[in-house]
N, C-alpha and C positions, 0 to 999 in steps of 0.2 A: 799589383800588391794580388798577392795569394788571397782571396776571399774567404777567410776562416775568421772565428771569433777571437783567436788570439791575436793575430795579424791586426785585427779591425782597432782594437784596445789599443796596440802599439803605436798605429797611425792617427788615433785620436790624440793620443800623449804627443807624439812629435808635433802634430798640426796646432796644438795649444802651444807648445815651445815655440813655435813658428809665427803666431802671432794670429793664429786662426781660430782661437778656440771658442769664439764667441758666434760663430756663422751657424749655430744649431745642429749641427752633423750629430748622428748615435751611430754607435757601433752598426747595427743593422744596414745602414746606410755603405758600408763596406763589403757584406758577406753577400752583397747578389752579384753572382755572375754576369758578365756582360752590361757593366755597370760603369758610366765615366763621371766624374765629379770633377766641377772646375771650378777654380780658386782663381781669383784675380781678373786681370784682363790684359788683352795681347797689349805689347809683346812680351809682359813678366806673367803671365797665366801658368799655374800648374794644373796637369791633367791628370788626375788618379784613376787607373784604369783596372778593374777586375779581370779581365780578360781580353784576349787580341786575337784575330783570326790568325789562324795556319800555324799558330805557335803552341805548345802546350808550358804549363806553368814548371814544369821540370825542366824542359829546354832552357825557357828563359832565365832561371834561376843559374843551371850551369852555365850559360853563354855570358852573363851580366860583367858590365864593365864598370868597375869604380872611377869615380869622378867627384867632382866639386860643383855645388851650385851656390856661386860667393865662395863662403868661409865653409859650407853644409858639406858635408861627406854624402854624397847618392850614389845609385846604382843604376846605371843605363841599361838597355836592352842593347847585346851584342850587335855588332854588323852582322853577322851570318843570321842571326834572327831576325833581326831589322828587315833585312832583304828578303826573307819567306816569309815575314809579315806582309811586305808590299806586294809581293808575288800572288799571295792568296786574296788580297783585297781587291786588285786589280782595277782601281778606278784611275783615271787618265793622270792625275797629279802621282800617284803611286808610279805609274809607268814611267812618267816624265822625273821622277826620283831614281829609279833604278836607272836611266838611261844616264844621268847626271853622275852616277856613281858606276859608271860604265858594267853594269849588271843586266844589260837589255834583255 
């Protein structure tokens, strides 16, 4: 998510609607660049990130893909931006992910 106050307020409202209103988050938690907020536990954990390595918010927004999480419409990072992020991070897991995608 873009880490600005207006977006932070929208995220808080959405989280409240989604059942996470009582976890004690505030708008300031979503305005700090390079922050990760994790809600729930795997395999159904939601990660909210305020920045990602190698991809600007303008690129992420332009390439986003609309989908659903259950019945909830959401946006996902587009494949091109996902690959760019994986290459920029460069961990072993990211390299394996790129190989699995045929993007060695």
